[in-house]
C-alpha positions as CSV (number, residue, x, y, z in Angstrom):
1,M,-24.6,-45.0,19.3
2,K,-22.1,-46.6,18.0
3,T,-24.0,-45.9,14.4
4,I,-23.8,-42.2,14.7
5,L,-20.2,-42.4,15.8
6,K,-19.3,-44.6,12.6
7,L,-21.2,-41.8,10.6
8,F,-19.4,-39.1,12.5
9,K,-15.7,-40.6,11.6
10,K,-16.9,-41.2,8.2
11,D,-17.7,-37.4,7.3
12,Y,-14.2,-36.8,9.1
13,T,-12.1,-39.4,7.2
14,L,-13.9,-37.4,3.8
15,F,-13.1,-34.2,4.9
16,F,-9.5,-35.2,5.8
17,K,-9.3,-36.5,2.1
18,D,-10.7,-33.4,0.7
19,K,-7.5,-31.2,0.5
20,V,-9.4,-27.9,-1.0
21,A,-12.0,-28.4,2.0
22,M,-8.9,-28.5,4.2
23,S,-6.9,-25.4,2.9
24,L,-10.2,-23.2,3.3
25,T,-10.5,-24.5,7.1
26,F,-7.4,-24.0,7.7
27,I,-4.8,-22.6,5.9
28,V,-6.6,-19.1,4.4
29,P,-7.9,-18.4,7.6
30,I,-4.6,-18.9,9.0
31,V,-2.2,-16.7,6.1
32,L,-5.1,-13.9,6.8
33,I,-4.7,-13.7,9.8
34,Y,-1.1,-13.9,9.5
35,I,-1.2,-11.0,6.9
36,F,-3.4,-8.8,8.4
37,G,-1.6,-8.9,12.0
38,K,1.4,-7.9,10.0
39,V,-0.2,-4.7,8.6
40,F,-2.2,-4.3,11.6
41,G,-0.2,-5.8,14.3
42,G,2.6,-3.8,14.5
43,V,5.1,-6.4,14.9
44,G,7.8,-6.4,12.3
45,G,4.6,-4.8,10.2
46,G,5.0,-2.7,7.0
47,D,4.9,0.5,9.9
48,E,9.0,0.0,9.0
49,H,11.0,1.6,6.4
50,L,8.4,3.5,4.9
51,Q,10.0,5.6,2.4
52,L,10.2,9.1,2.9
53,G,11.8,12.1,0.6
54,F,14.1,14.5,2.6
55,I,16.1,17.3,2.0
56,N,18.0,19.3,5.1
57,K,18.8,23.1,3.8
58,S,19.4,24.2,7.6
59,N,22.9,24.3,9.4
60,A,20.8,24.8,12.9
61,P,22.1,21.7,15.1
62,I,18.4,20.8,15.5
63,A,18.0,20.2,12.2
64,K,20.9,18.2,11.8
65,K,19.8,16.4,15.2
66,L,16.6,15.5,13.6
67,E,18.0,14.1,10.4
68,R,20.1,12.3,12.2
69,V,17.3,10.2,14.6
70,L,15.3,10.0,11.0
71,D,17.8,9.0,9.3
72,T,18.5,6.2,12.2
73,T,14.9,5.1,13.2
74,K,13.8,1.7,11.7
75,T,10.3,3.8,11.0
76,F,11.7,6.0,7.7
77,T,14.2,4.8,5.0
78,L,15.0,8.9,3.7
79,I,15.2,9.0,0.2
80,K,17.5,11.7,-0.4
81,T,19.4,11.0,-3.8
82,F,18.0,9.9,-7.1
83,K,19.6,8.9,-10.4
84,D,19.0,11.7,-13.7
85,D,18.9,11.1,-17.3
86,K,22.9,10.2,-17.6
87,G,23.1,7.5,-14.6
88,N,24.3,10.9,-12.3
89,I,23.5,10.5,-8.8
90,V,22.0,13.8,-7.8
91,R,20.7,15.2,-4.5
92,Y,17.0,16.1,-4.5
93,D,15.7,19.7,-4.6
94,T,12.8,21.2,-3.9
95,N,11.1,21.1,-7.4
96,T,13.0,17.4,-8.5
97,I,11.3,15.9,-4.8
98,K,7.8,17.4,-6.0
99,T,8.1,15.9,-9.3
100,H,8.9,12.4,-8.0
101,I,5.7,12.6,-5.8
102,K,3.4,13.7,-8.6
103,S,4.8,11.1,-10.8
104,G,4.6,8.2,-8.1
105,K,8.1,7.6,-6.8
106,F,6.9,8.0,-3.5
107,S,4.0,9.4,-1.3
108,S,5.7,12.1,0.8
109,A,8.7,14.4,1.6
110,L,9.6,16.1,4.7
111,I,12.2,19.6,4.0
112,I,13.8,21.1,6.3
113,P,13.9,24.8,4.7
114,E,17.4,27.0,5.8
115,D,15.1,29.0,8.3
116,A,14.0,26.2,10.4
117,Y,15.3,27.2,13.5
118,T,17.4,30.8,13.7
119,D,18.0,32.6,17.3
120,T,14.5,34.2,16.5
121,S,12.3,31.5,16.0
122,K,9.6,30.4,18.2
123,S,9.0,27.3,16.6
124,L,10.5,24.6,14.2
125,K,9.4,25.0,10.7
126,L,9.1,22.3,8.5
127,K,7.7,21.6,4.6
128,F,5.7,18.4,4.0
129,F,4.9,17.5,0.5
130,Y,2.5,14.4,0.3
131,D,-0.1,12.1,-2.0
132,P,-2.5,10.7,-0.3
133,K,-3.5,8.2,-2.6
134,N,-3.0,5.3,0.1
135,D,-4.8,7.5,2.3
136,F,-4.3,4.4,5.6
137,E,-0.6,4.9,4.9
138,M,-0.7,8.7,4.7
139,Q,-1.6,8.9,8.1
140,L,0.3,6.6,9.3
141,V,2.6,8.5,8.1
142,D,2.2,11.8,9.4
143,G,1.4,10.4,12.7
144,M,4.7,8.0,13.0
145,L,6.5,11.5,11.7
146,Q,5.2,13.8,14.5
147,Q,5.8,11.2,17.1
148,T,9.4,11.0,16.0
149,I,9.8,14.5,16.1
150,M,7.9,15.3,19.3
151,Q,10.1,12.2,21.2
152,Q,13.2,14.2,20.3
153,M,12.4,17.6,20.2
154,P,11.8,18.4,23.8
155,E,15.5,17.9,24.7
156,L,16.7,20.2,22.1
157,F,14.3,23.2,22.7
158,N,15.3,23.2,26.2
159,Q,18.5,23.2,25.6
160,S,18.5,25.6,22.8
161,M,16.2,27.8,25.1
162,Q,18.6,27.5,27.8
163,R,21.9,28.1,26.2
164,Q,20.4,31.4,24.3
165,A,19.5,32.8,27.8
166,E,23.0,32.3,29.5
167,T,24.3,33.9,26.1
168,Q,22.2,36.9,26.3
169,L,22.2,37.1,29.9
170,G,25.1,35.9,31.8
171,K,26.0,32.5,32.9
172,E,24.1,33.8,36.5
173,K,21.4,35.7,35.1
174,G,20.7,33.1,32.7
175,S,20.4,30.2,35.2
176,A,18.3,32.8,36.9
177,F,15.9,33.5,34.3
178,N,15.7,30.2,32.9
179,S,14.6,28.7,36.6
180,E,11.9,31.1,36.6
181,I,10.6,30.1,32.9
182,A,10.8,26.8,34.8
183,K,8.3,27.7,37.3
184,T,6.1,29.6,35.2
185,I,5.7,26.5,32.8
186,N,5.3,24.9,35.9
187,K,2.3,26.7,37.0
188,Y,0.5,26.6,33.6
189,Y,1.4,23.8,32.1
190,K,2.0,21.6,35.4
191,I,5.6,20.2,34.3
192,D,8.3,19.3,36.3
193,T,10.9,21.9,36.6
194,S,13.4,19.1,36.8
195,V,12.0,17.9,33.4
196,I,12.4,21.6,32.3
197,L,15.7,22.0,33.4
198,N,17.7,19.0,32.4
199,P,16.3,18.3,29.2
200,N,18.4,14.6,29.7
201,L,15.9,13.2,32.3
202,N,13.2,13.3,29.4
203,Q,14.5,10.1,28.3
204,T,13.6,8.2,31.9
205,K,10.8,10.7,32.7
206,D,7.1,10.0,31.7
207,S,7.1,12.4,28.8
208,S,3.6,11.9,27.7
209,N,2.6,14.6,30.0
210,A,-0.7,16.2,28.4
211,G,0.4,19.5,28.9
212,A,4.4,18.7,28.0
213,G,2.4,17.6,24.8
214,S,0.7,20.6,24.3
215,F,3.4,23.1,25.1
216,F,6.2,21.3,22.2
217,K,3.8,20.8,19.4
218,D,3.3,24.6,19.5
219,M,6.9,24.3,19.0
220,L,6.6,22.5,15.9
221,D,5.3,24.4,12.6
222,I,4.3,22.4,10.1
223,E,3.7,23.1,6.7
224,K,1.8,20.8,4.5
225,E,0.9,20.7,0.5
226,Q,-0.7,18.2,-0.6
227,L,0.2,17.3,-4.4
228,V,-2.3,15.2,-5.7
229,G,-5.4,14.1,-5.8
230,K,-6.6,17.6,-4.5
231,D,-9.5,17.7,-7.6
232,I,-11.1,14.6,-6.8
233,A,-14.6,14.2,-5.8
234,N,-14.5,11.2,-3.7
235,P,-10.8,10.4,-3.2
236,M,-12.1,6.8,-1.2
237,A,-14.0,5.7,-3.6
238,T,-11.2,6.5,-6.5
239,R,-8.6,4.5,-4.1
240,S,-10.7,1.5,-3.8
241,V,-13.0,1.2,-6.4
242,G,-9.9,-0.9,-8.3
243,G,-9.1,-3.3,-6.2
244,W,-12.5,-4.4,-5.7
245,A,-13.2,-5.1,-9.4
246,M,-10.4,-6.3,-9.5
247,M,-11.3,-9.3,-6.7
248,F,-14.9,-9.5,-8.2
249,L,-13.7,-10.0,-12.1
250,L,-10.9,-12.9,-11.0
251,F,-14.1,-14.5,-9.6
252,T,-15.6,-14.2,-12.3
253,I,-13.4,-15.2,-14.7
254,T,-12.6,-18.6,-13.1
255,G,-15.8,-19.7,-12.9
256,S,-16.3,-19.0,-16.7
257,A,-12.8,-20.4,-17.4
258,T,-13.4,-23.8,-15.3
259,S,-17.2,-24.0,-17.1
260,L,-15.1,-26.3,-19.7
261,L,-15.3,-29.0,-16.5
262,D,-18.8,-28.9,-16.5
263,E,-19.0,-28.9,-20.0
264,K,-16.8,-32.1,-20.2
265,K,-19.0,-33.5,-17.5
266,S,-22.1,-32.9,-18.7
267,G,-21.5,-34.6,-22.4
268,V,-21.8,-31.4,-24.1
269,M,-17.4,-31.1,-24.5
270,I,-18.1,-34.8,-26.6
271,R,-21.1,-33.4,-29.0
272,I,-18.9,-29.9,-30.0
273,L,-16.2,-32.1,-31.0
274,S,-18.3,-34.5,-32.8
275,A,-18.7,-31.4,-35.2
276,P,-15.9,-30.1,-37.3
277,V,-14.6,-28.4,-34.1
278,T,-11.1,-28.6,-32.8
279,R,-9.7,-28.2,-29.4
280,T,-7.9,-24.7,-30.5
281,H,-10.9,-23.2,-31.5
282,I,-13.3,-24.5,-28.1
283,L,-9.8,-22.8,-26.2
284,W,-10.1,-19.6,-28.4
285,S,-13.6,-19.3,-28.1
286,K,-13.5,-19.5,-24.3
287,Y,-10.6,-17.3,-23.8
288,L,-12.2,-14.6,-26.4
289,F,-15.5,-14.9,-24.2
290,N,-13.3,-14.6,-20.9
291,M,-11.4,-11.8,-22.0
292,S,-14.8,-10.0,-23.6
293,L,-16.6,-10.4,-20.2
294,G,-13.9,-9.5,-18.2
295,I,-13.7,-5.9,-20.0
296,I,-17.5,-5.2,-19.9
297,Q,-16.7,-5.9,-16.1
298,L,-14.6,-3.8,-15.2
299,F,-16.2,-1.0,-17.7
300,V,-19.8,-1.8,-16.1
301,M,-17.9,-1.2,-12.1
302,F,-16.0,2.0,-13.4
303,L,-19.4,3.1,-14.7
304,F,-20.9,2.3,-11.5
305,G,-18.5,4.2,-9.4
306,Y,-19.0,6.9,-12.1
307,V,-22.9,7.1,-11.6
308,I,-22.7,6.0,-7.7
309,F,-19.8,7.8,-6.2
310,N,-18.9,10.6,-9.1
311,I,-15.3,8.8,-9.8
312,D,-13.9,10.6,-12.9
313,I,-13.2,8.5,-15.5
314,F,-14.2,10.2,-18.7
315,S,-11.1,12.7,-18.2
316,N,-8.5,10.0,-19.0
317,L,-10.7,6.8,-20.4
318,L,-8.4,5.9,-23.0
319,N,-5.8,5.4,-20.2
320,L,-8.7,3.5,-18.6
321,L,-10.0,1.2,-21.5
322,L,-6.1,0.3,-22.1
323,I,-5.4,-1.0,-18.2
324,I,-8.8,-2.4,-18.3
325,L,-7.9,-4.7,-21.5
326,A,-4.7,-5.8,-20.0
327,A,-5.9,-6.4,-16.4
328,S,-8.7,-8.9,-18.3
329,T,-6.6,-10.4,-20.4
330,A,-4.2,-11.2,-17.4
331,C,-7.4,-12.5,-14.8
332,T,-8.6,-14.4,-18.4
333,A,-5.1,-16.3,-18.6
334,F,-5.2,-17.0,-14.8
335,G,-8.6,-18.5,-14.8
336,M,-7.5,-21.0,-17.8
337,L,-4.3,-22.1,-16.0
338,L,-6.6,-23.1,-13.6
339,A,-8.8,-24.7,-15.7
340,S,-5.9,-26.5,-16.9
341,L,-4.1,-27.8,-13.3
342,V,-8.3,-29.2,-11.8
343,N,-10.2,-32.2,-12.9
344,T,-13.2,-30.9,-11.1
345,P,-15.3,-27.7,-10.8
346,R,-15.3,-28.0,-7.1
347,Q,-11.3,-28.2,-6.9
348,A,-11.7,-24.8,-9.4
349,N,-13.9,-23.4,-7.2
350,G,-11.4,-23.9,-4.3
351,W,-8.1,-23.3,-5.2
352,G,-9.7,-20.5,-7.0
353,T,-11.2,-18.9,-4.0
354,F,-7.6,-19.6,-2.1
355,I,-5.6,-18.0,-4.9
356,I,-7.7,-15.1,-5.3
357,L,-7.8,-14.0,-1.7
358,M,-3.9,-14.5,-1.4
359,M,-3.6,-12.0,-4.1
360,S,-6.5,-9.8,-3.1
361,A,-4.4,-9.5,0.4
362,V,-1.0,-8.9,-1.0
363,G,-1.6,-7.1,-4.2
364,G,-3.1,-4.2,-2.9
365,A,-6.8,-4.6,-3.1
366,W,-7.9,-4.5,0.5
367,F,-4.8,-2.0,2.1
368,P,-2.3,-0.3,0.7
369,V,1.4,-2.7,0.1
370,S,3.6,0.1,1.6
371,L,2.1,-1.7,4.9
372,M,3.3,-4.7,4.5
373,P,6.3,-6.5,5.3
374,E,9.6,-6.2,3.1
375,S,9.0,-10.3,2.5
376,I,5.4,-9.8,1.9
377,Q,5.5,-6.6,-0.8
378,F,8.0,-8.7,-3.0
379,F,5.2,-11.7,-3.4
380,S,2.7,-8.5,-4.2
381,K,4.5,-7.8,-7.3
382,L,4.3,-11.4,-8.6
383,T,0.2,-10.8,-8.4
384,I,-2.0,-9.6,-11.4
385,V,-3.9,-7.5,-8.7
386,Y,-1.3,-5.4,-7.8
387,W,0.0,-4.3,-11.1
388,S,-3.9,-3.7,-11.9
389,V,-4.7,-1.9,-8.9
390,E,-1.5,0.4,-9.6
391,G,-2.3,0.7,-13.4
392,F,-5.9,2.2,-12.1
393,L,-4.0,4.2,-9.3
394,A,-2.3,5.8,-11.7
395,V,-5.3,6.8,-14.3
396,L,-7.7,7.8,-11.8
397,W,-6.0,9.3,-9.5
398,R,-3.3,11.3,-10.6
399,G,-4.6,11.4,-14.7
400,A,-1.3,9.3,-15.7
401,G,-0.7,9.4,-19.3
402,F,0.2,6.4,-21.7
403,M,4.1,7.0,-21.2
404,D,3.6,6.4,-17.4
405,I,1.5,3.8,-17.1
406,W,2.6,1.5,-20.6
407,Y,4.8,-0.5,-18.4
408,Y,2.2,-1.6,-16.2
409,I,0.5,-2.7,-19.5
410,A,3.6,-3.8,-20.5
411,I,3.9,-6.5,-17.2
412,L,0.1,-7.6,-17.2
413,F,0.6,-8.8,-20.9
414,G,3.8,-10.5,-20.7
415,I,2.5,-12.2,-17.2
416,S,-0.8,-13.3,-19.9
417,I,2.1,-14.3,-22.3
418,V,3.7,-16.7,-19.8
419,I,0.1,-18.0,-17.9
420,N,-1.2,-18.6,-21.7
421,I,2.2,-20.9,-22.8
422,L,1.5,-22.9,-19.5
423,S,-2.4,-23.2,-19.9
424,V,-2.0,-24.5,-23.7
425,Y,1.0,-27.3,-22.5
426,K,-1.2,-28.4,-19.2
427,F,-4.2,-28.6,-21.5
428,K,-2.5,-30.7,-24.0
429,R,-1.2,-32.9,-21.7
430,G,-4.0,-32.9,-19.1
431,N,-8.0,-34.5,-19.7
432,V,-9.6,-31.7,-19.6
433,F,-11.1,-32.6,-23.3
């Protein structure tokens, strides 16, 4: 038994000395659970401060009340103005807000038209423009928007109807009319008449009554218009192919780049250096090989998506190839940097897995970045995955031209240059060769 316990203790000693094994066992699951919890747990997650374009053309009290509610809720950040070409702050009009949704500045907008609610209106009219490039985000925005409106509208609808009745019929007859209306609603919708005649009680009584929800839902008319992606054959596959392709590319490039360590351990590197070959030649050959491999892998993945899921990759092929080139270059630089920082293939695989999973989680490969807390969104923009996924979405989803994607390409090449400089510096000072 003592022998077994000593061997048992030995295994734990080796485990605690292996930082890579410890990180994969504890740190990676904890971080991923934290990110998933923030996104889907609803506590401090990305369901706060969702960007929503907003125009209010109506002078109706209900429209002003709705604008005030949406302005003060934590769920949405209303975008009402933009900077024009001269740097002036300009309020949105319908055409401009549609253009900005199509260009990807934000994904949705709520318009309150001039005739949103008049004395003869039977319902509140609203217009909702959207780009469902992130379907989960759009469902969340749509649901939260309707929930926010419905939570506030019962009081205003009741007050408006009762006020109109008293204006048209007089105070006494209007009150009697409202009482009869309340009784009729109670008869068919099983709603407490006090909730109807005293709207302020809505704040304290249970407003989740199925009859009440149905009644007030009929008084809300939202005209929805999808501005982007209507002609895409397979929206779900088109949205997700870029993120998954990037994650697998990073794993491939990392494994290929760290083959330098295997070549050193096996003695291949010594035999190569005995020939008229310099370390610079070896690094450049590895870099070009990994970059070309990345380009081929990404293109094959998109080609597979075209064949199996009918993803349209040929209508905007040149711009897609430019993003593929930039993404592959950045991924190759990441792999070379990792190879310059570690001493063994095991360390490279461990740390590579950790970093790739983190970048995929926060970079938008698994779910929209906009659903994450603002603190995580900041780190998202520091990852290769984020800029690659956004570039692929711009090309495949919006059919963006070069002028709309050049900054994605520039950022990815900029990341590559910075990482390559660090890699060369570490290779010169390290002992990989």
